N, C-alpha and C positions, 0 to 999 in steps of 0.2 A: 519523671523529668520531662519538661516541656522543651519542644523545639522552637527556636526563635522564628520570627516571621521571615527573616531574610534567608535562613537555612531552608525553611519550608518552600519558599519561592524558588530557591536555587534548585531544589530537588525536583519540583514540578517542571522546571525549565529543562532539566536534564532527562526527564522521563520520556518526552516525545522522541528526541533523537535516539535515546537508547532503545525504545520500542521498535523504531525503524531498523536500526542495525541488527537487533535480535531477530527481527522478521526476515530480514535478508539472509541472515546466517542460517536460520531455520529453513527458508526456501532453497538455499543452495544445498544444505545437507540432505533435505528431504527428496531433492531429485533423484537420489539413488535408491529410494524405497517406493513401494507401491503405496500411493496416497490413500488416506482414510479420511473419513468425514471429520474426525477430530483435528487433523492437520489443518484443513481449511478453517475450522472454527478458531483455532489459536491464531492463524494468520489473519483472519477478519478481525478478531479482537485486538490484535496488535495494530492493525490498520486503523481501526476506530480510534485507539489511543493516539496514534499519529495524527489523525484528522482533527481531534479535539485539542490536542496540546502542542502540536508542533508547527502547524501552518497558520500564519498570521493572515489577516485580511489582505495585506499588500501582496503576499506570496500565493494567495488562492487562485488567481488567474493563471499564473504560470504553472502551478502545480496541476490544475485541472487540464491545461493544455497538454503538458508533458504525459499525464496519465492516459488521456485519450490517444495521443500519438503513439505511446507504447502499446496500448491494447490493440489499436488498429494495425499498427505495424507487425506485431507478433502474430495476429490473426492472418493478416494479408501474406506475410512470408510463409507462414505454415501452409496456407492454402496454395500458393504458388509453387513451393517446393514439392508438395504432395501431388500437385496436378502434373508437374514435370516428371513425376515417377521416381523421384529421388527419395530414398528411405533415410529419414533423419533420425537420429537417436532418440528413443523415448525419454531419456534423461532431459534432454534440451526441451522437449515439449512440456515435461513436468515442471522444469524450472520457470518457463514462461508462464505456465498456469498458476504456479505458487506465487510468482511476483504479481500477476494479475490480481489474485485475491488479495494480497496485502495492500497494493496501491489502490485497487478498486474500491475497497471498503473505506479506505481514507477518502477517496474521491467523493463517495456518497456523502459523507459527513460534510465535507468542504462544500459540495453543491448545495446541501440543505441549509447550511449556514449562509451561503451567498443568496439563496432565494429568500431566506428569512430577512436579511439585511435589506434586500431589494423591496420586499414587501413592507417593510417598516419605513422605507423612504430615506434610507441613509446612504 
């Protein structure tokens, strides 16, 4: 049984957002467990799917800006809180790390696409 072109296109359109939401769900659930390499591999793969299928050329600038802002803010707040001697819960640190892997891997794909487009002259 063949899938129609419209149905296939609709499925691909839904895959990007689904990968992002699944990645966020995994990141939240995984903040309560000790992370493994496989967790980060799964989050990175979902991030690559998001980067390839979910972010358009028009959205790439705001997405990259938001990703950089999140990563810098998360690292800065962790450093500031740690320097102040406040003990933050390890679950919050894991959550920030999990989200960073998810959006960071998407950002790498988006940045590479933007570099390619700039080099092509478009």
